[in-house]
Each structure stands twice: as structure tokens, then as C-alpha cells.
C-alpha positions as CSV (number, residue, x, y, z in Angstrom):
1,M,-14.7,56.5,83.2
2,N,-13.0,54.1,85.6
3,A,-10.5,51.3,84.6
4,D,-13.1,48.5,85.0
5,D,-15.5,50.3,82.6
6,R,-12.7,51.0,80.2
7,R,-11.7,47.3,80.1
8,K,-15.4,46.3,79.5
9,N,-15.5,48.8,76.6
10,I,-12.2,47.5,75.2
11,L,-13.6,43.9,75.3
12,K,-16.8,45.1,73.6
13,D,-14.7,46.9,70.9
14,L,-12.7,43.7,70.2
15,K,-15.8,41.5,70.1
16,N,-17.6,43.9,67.7
17,A,-14.6,44.6,65.4
18,G,-14.6,41.3,63.7
19,K,-10.9,41.8,62.9
20,P,-7.7,42.7,64.8
21,V,-7.6,46.1,66.4
22,K,-4.2,47.8,66.9
23,G,-3.3,48.8,70.5
24,T,-2.7,52.3,69.3
25,Q,-6.2,52.5,68.0
26,L,-7.7,51.2,71.2
27,A,-5.5,53.8,73.1
28,K,-6.8,56.6,70.9
29,N,-10.5,55.4,71.3
30,H,-10.2,55.3,75.1
31,G,-8.0,58.4,75.7
32,V,-5.2,56.5,77.3
33,S,-1.6,55.5,76.4
34,R,-0.8,52.3,74.5
35,Q,0.9,51.0,77.7
36,V,-2.4,51.3,79.6
37,I,-4.0,49.2,76.8
38,V,-1.3,46.6,77.2
39,Q,-1.9,46.5,80.9
40,D,-5.7,46.3,80.4
41,I,-5.3,43.4,77.9
42,A,-3.2,41.6,80.5
43,I,-5.8,42.1,83.2
44,L,-8.6,40.9,80.8
45,R,-6.6,37.8,80.0
46,A,-6.0,37.1,83.7
47,E,-9.8,37.3,84.1
48,G,-10.1,34.5,81.6
49,Y,-10.8,36.3,78.3
50,E,-9.1,34.7,75.3
51,I,-7.4,37.7,73.6
52,I,-4.9,37.1,71.0
53,G,-2.2,39.6,70.1
54,S,-0.3,39.7,66.8
55,L,1.3,42.2,64.4
56,K,-2.2,43.0,63.2
57,G,-3.5,43.9,66.6
58,Y,-5.7,42.3,69.3
59,E,-8.7,40.2,68.8
60,V,-11.0,38.0,70.9
61,D,-10.6,34.3,70.3
62,K,-13.9,32.9,69.0
63,K,-13.3,29.2,69.5
64,E,-16.9,28.3,69.4
65,N,-17.3,29.2,65.7
66,R,-14.4,27.2,64.3
67,M,-12.5,24.0,64.1
68,L,-9.0,24.1,65.4
69,K,-6.4,21.6,64.1
70,V,-2.7,21.2,64.6
71,I,-0.3,20.3,61.9
72,N,3.3,19.2,62.2
73,S,5.3,20.9,59.5
74,V,8.9,21.2,58.3
75,H,10.6,23.7,56.0
76,K,14.2,24.6,55.4
77,S,13.9,28.0,53.8
78,I,11.9,31.2,53.6
79,E,10.6,30.1,50.3
80,S,9.3,26.8,51.6
81,M,7.8,28.6,54.6
82,V,5.9,30.9,52.2
83,E,4.8,27.9,50.2
84,E,3.5,26.2,53.4
85,L,1.6,29.3,54.5
86,E,0.1,29.8,51.0
87,I,-1.1,26.2,50.9
88,I,-2.9,26.7,54.2
89,V,-4.6,30.1,53.4
90,D,-5.3,29.2,49.8
91,N,-7.3,26.2,51.0
92,G,-9.3,28.4,53.5
93,G,-7.2,27.9,56.6
94,K,-6.1,30.6,59.0
95,V,-2.7,30.1,60.7
96,L,-3.2,31.1,64.3
97,D,0.3,30.4,65.6
98,V,3.6,28.7,65.3
99,I,5.0,26.5,68.0
100,V,8.5,24.9,68.3
101,E,9.4,22.3,70.8
102,H,12.8,23.4,72.1
103,P,14.9,20.8,73.9
104,I,15.8,23.2,76.7
105,Y,13.0,25.8,76.9
106,G,10.1,23.5,76.0
107,D,7.3,24.9,73.8
108,I,7.9,28.3,72.4
109,K,4.8,29.8,70.8
110,A,4.2,33.0,68.7
111,N,0.8,34.2,67.5
112,L,0.7,34.7,63.7
113,M,-3.0,35.2,62.7
114,I,-2.3,34.8,59.0
115,S,-5.4,34.4,56.9
116,N,-4.4,35.5,53.3
117,R,-1.5,36.1,51.0
118,K,-1.4,39.8,52.0
119,D,-0.8,38.7,55.6
120,I,2.0,36.3,54.4
121,K,3.7,39.1,52.5
122,R,3.5,41.4,55.5
123,F,4.9,38.6,57.8
124,I,7.8,37.9,55.4
125,E,8.6,41.7,55.1
126,Q,8.7,41.9,58.9
127,I,11.2,39.0,59.1
128,K,13.4,40.6,56.4
129,E,13.2,44.2,57.7
130,N,14.1,43.1,61.2
131,R,16.7,40.6,60.0
132,A,14.9,38.0,62.1
133,E,14.9,34.3,61.9
134,A,11.8,32.1,61.8
135,L,11.3,30.2,65.1
136,S,11.6,27.0,63.2
137,T,15.3,27.6,62.7
138,L,15.7,26.6,66.4
139,T,14.4,23.1,65.6
140,D,15.9,22.5,62.1
141,G,12.7,23.5,60.4
142,E,10.3,21.4,62.4
143,H,7.4,23.2,63.9
144,L,3.7,23.1,64.7
145,H,0.9,25.4,63.6
146,T,-2.6,25.7,65.1
147,I,-4.9,26.4,62.2
148,E,-8.5,27.3,62.0
149,V,-10.7,25.7,59.3
150,D,-14.4,25.6,58.6
151,S,-14.6,21.9,57.8
152,E,-12.8,18.6,58.1
153,E,-12.6,18.5,54.3
154,M,-10.6,21.8,54.2
155,F,-8.2,20.4,56.8
156,E,-7.8,17.1,54.8
157,K,-7.1,19.2,51.6
158,I,-4.4,21.2,53.4
159,L,-2.8,18.1,54.7
160,K,-2.8,16.5,51.2
161,D,-1.3,19.5,49.6
162,L,1.4,20.0,52.3
163,G,2.2,16.3,52.1
164,E,2.6,16.4,48.3
165,R,5.1,19.2,48.6
166,G,7.1,17.5,51.4
167,L,6.1,20.1,54.0
168,L,4.6,17.7,56.6
169,K,6.6,16.1,59.3
170,L,5.6,12.4,59.3
């Protein structure tokens, strides 16, 4: 199988999976190294395919099936970050990314792909295990999230709950 056919098959795998697929699994499925998969994903992105990578793996961005909204949030601690994420997922939202607006570097974005409390727990464990800081520490807690919701009502409920807890930047 040539590289073009492999990339078509990788894209097909991602579209059919319905959930993120780890690069190591794609490598195993296609008999190549993980580095080859990373290169193939980069080529597919350059060809215009919206492929999102996160700790959970790669997935094809399916924008046509969802509403995307941006919220401007603020938190000062890991605990309030967990509270913010729980409010979003408990109300049916999926946190696609976090964006901070750095005064020197401009927008810094990281894909999160958090859709439930298990994902939140895994994310927090990764932060602690790696002794990492949340991106929002660069901007005194202020940050943006792109979230996916099924309806405007869900989005309004998320905003209401975040506002009541003081987690929205007004």
C-alpha cells in the first residue's frame, strides 16, 4: 500500500471510529511507526481535513453536526477549573479547546476534547503527574473555551451556571 492509500485509510478510520483514536493504534493498524502517522496527519491537515489531536487521540472534526460557542472564563485554582469543566460537561457541553490571549505571543490554543467527568479527571491527573500549569496561569486565570453543544438552550444553561459561580469573565 502506498502512502496516499494509507492516508485515505487513516481518514476513513477516523471518520468511522466515532471517538478519538490513539496514534499508536493507527500505527499498529497500518503497519507503520507512530511518527509516520504524525506525518500523515500533518499532510491530511495540509490538504484541508479538520483533524483534532488531543490526549485521547485523533478525531475528525464534524462541525456540520454541532453548534460551536465560545465562552470567556476565569478561574484562579485547579478546584475552580474542575468546577468550570464539570458545569460545562454536566450540562451536555463538550470542551474542545482552551485559548489564552497572551500579550506577547498572541493566541495560544490547546485542544482538550473533554466531554465527561472521566475526561476531566484524566486531564487533572495529567496536569499533576507532569507538574504542569494550566495555560490560564499565563493570563491570571482568564481564558476562552470553544464548546460544542446540541442546542442554544444548553449553551444558555452553561452560561447561567458559570455566571452564578463567578466563573465567567464579564
